N, C-alpha and C positions, 0 to 999 in steps of 0.2 A: 723405267727403274732408275738408270743412269742420271736421268735429270733430277728425279726425287732426291737422289744421293748428293748430287752437286748443290742443289738448293740447301740440303740439310747443313753440308759442310760449310757453306756460305754463310748460314745463321749462325752457326756455331762459331765461326771465325770473326763474325761482326761482334757477336756477343763478347768474346775474349777481346777483342780489340777495346771494347767499351769498357771493360773491367781495368785493362792497362791503361786506358785513358785517365780514368779516375785517380788511379794510383799515381800516374805521372802528373796530375794536377794538385795531389796532395802533396807529393813531392816538391814541387815547384814551390809551396810555401812551406817547406819544411815540416810538414803536420803527418800525422798517421790518423787513420779512422778513427781510433779510440781517443786520441786527443782532440780530434772535431767533438765527439759525442760529450767528453766530459767537461770541455769549454761551452757547448752549447748548453748543457745541464746547469752549468754554474749561471750562465744568462738566464735561464729559465728561472732558477731559484730567484735571483734579484729581480726579474719582471714579477715574480708571484708576491715577494715581499712588497714592492713598491705599488702594483696595480691589482693585485687578488688575492690577497692574504686571507681575507674572509669572502667567501664567495658563495653564491647560490648553488645548492647541490646539483652536481651532474651538469654543470655549467661551467664557462670560465669566465663569468660575470661577477663582478666584485668589487671590492675597494680593499686599498692597503695603504702603507705608509706615506705614498703620495697626497692621497687625499687627506690624511691626517696632518701633514704638514702645512697644508694649504689652509688650516684654520689659523695657522699663525702667520699674521698680515706681513705681507712683502717678504721678511726674513725667510718663513717657510717656504715660500715658493722659490727662492733664490736656492736654497738648500735642495729643493726638489729637483730644480733643473742641475744643480752640480751632481747631484747621485745620479741623475739619469745618463750623465757623460760616460759614467762607467759601463753602461750596457753598449754605447758606440764603441768603448775601447774593445771590449770583447769582440764584438762584430769586426773589427779591423783586423785584430788578431787572427781570426778565422779566414782572412783574405777578401772579406767583403769591400768592394771598391766603395769611396767615399760618397760617390753622387747616388748611390743605390739606397743610402741611408738619409738622403735629405728628406724624403717625407716624415721621418721619425722625428728627425731633427726639427724641422718645422713644427710639427707637433707639438714638442717639447718648450719650444718658445710660446706657442698659443697657449699651452696648458700654464705656464709660467704667468702669461698677461692676464687670463681671465680667472686665474686663482687667486689675484689680487681682490677680485670682487667678493666682498663678504657673503658667504652663504650660498649665493649662487655659483661661485667658484669652486666651492667645495663638491656642490653637487655635479657639476660638469666634470670633477676631476675623475668621477667614477667612470664617465664614458671617454674620456680624452686620457688614453692609457699610453704614453710614449715608449715605455719600457716593453710592453708586449707587442707594440707596434715593431720596435726593433727586432725582437724575436721572431716574427713573424718573417720581415725582410731576410734575417739571417738564415732562417730554415729554408726559405724558398732559395736562397743563393747556394747553401750546400748540398740542397736536394739537386738542384741542376749541375753543379760544379763536380760534386764529390760522389753523386748517386746514393746519398745517405737519404732514406725515404721515411724510416722509423720516428715516430713521434712519441712513444711510449716515455722516453726519458725527459720530455719537455713538457708534456702534460701534467704530471705529478712528480717532480724532480727530487723532491726530498724523499717522498715515499719509495720511488724508484731505486733511488740508491741503497735505501735500506734494504728493499728486497733483492737486489742484486748481491749484497753481503750475506743475505740469509740463504740465497739459492747456492753460494759457494759452500756453505756448511751442511745443508740437507737438501736432497732431491725433494721434500715434500713441498717446499715453496717453489719448485718449479712445475707443480700442478698447476694448469691454467686458470682452473675455478678458484683455487686458493689465491693465486698470484693477484686474479681481478678483485677479488674480494678485499685483500690487504690494501691495494691500492686504491680502493674507493671506500676506504673506512670513514674518513672525512665527510664523503658525501652521504652515505647511509646513515651517521650521527646526525648529520645536519637536516636530513629529511626526517629523521624520528624527532628532532627539536622542534622543526615547524610543525608538524602533525600535533605534537603534545602542546605547543604554543596554541594552536588552532583552536584544539580542543578545550584549554584552558580559559580563552577568550569567550568561546561559545558558552562554556558552563557558568563563567562570571555574569555573562549578559543574561543568561536564563535565571540566575540565581538574584540578580538585580531586579528582573522583571518580574518575579515571583513575590518579591517583597513589595514591589511598587502596587503590585495588584492587590495583595492583602491590605497596603495602606489605604488604598483610595477605594478598594471595593469592585475594581474591575477585573479581578483575577478570577 
């Protein structure tokens, strides 16, 4: 029994030490947990605009301003690189070491170079997403350094902030089902659009097939 109590106290002590350690690391960089979450959400908003403003429902894959800018030869790619540097600045504000962001910086330069190639560059921009890569690196860092594991505020940052405001005004929005539905409104609408588009294409093909059959006697 004594051994069990000692083990339990040791685990509690370790957990407390871990929390204190996270707080100390935050204080070391002059940050609070809320400031980290708000800055990371700001980075997530930027990454969404640049790399996945329009995305496949219930996924993170899509395209944004970076791909649109790449359609403007050279100048658009330079502008994309300049804008992406904002993501690096936010990462540094959160205490992420420069060497950790090297893969994202390298990807940003690759993105600029391949973006110069007409057509192919724009297509590759959909898959080369330096801002979202920066977000991934930043989140891995703050998860390890500050113990912040929640990803809700970065998956759908704009809607998450709106939901937080609603939750402060009414407990209705704190209901898990309602909160989930609100955060996934774009995915639900996107899925409905894809279904309707698919149905419209199928109906159009069927109609054209019927006309062709009547005109040729093969109907």
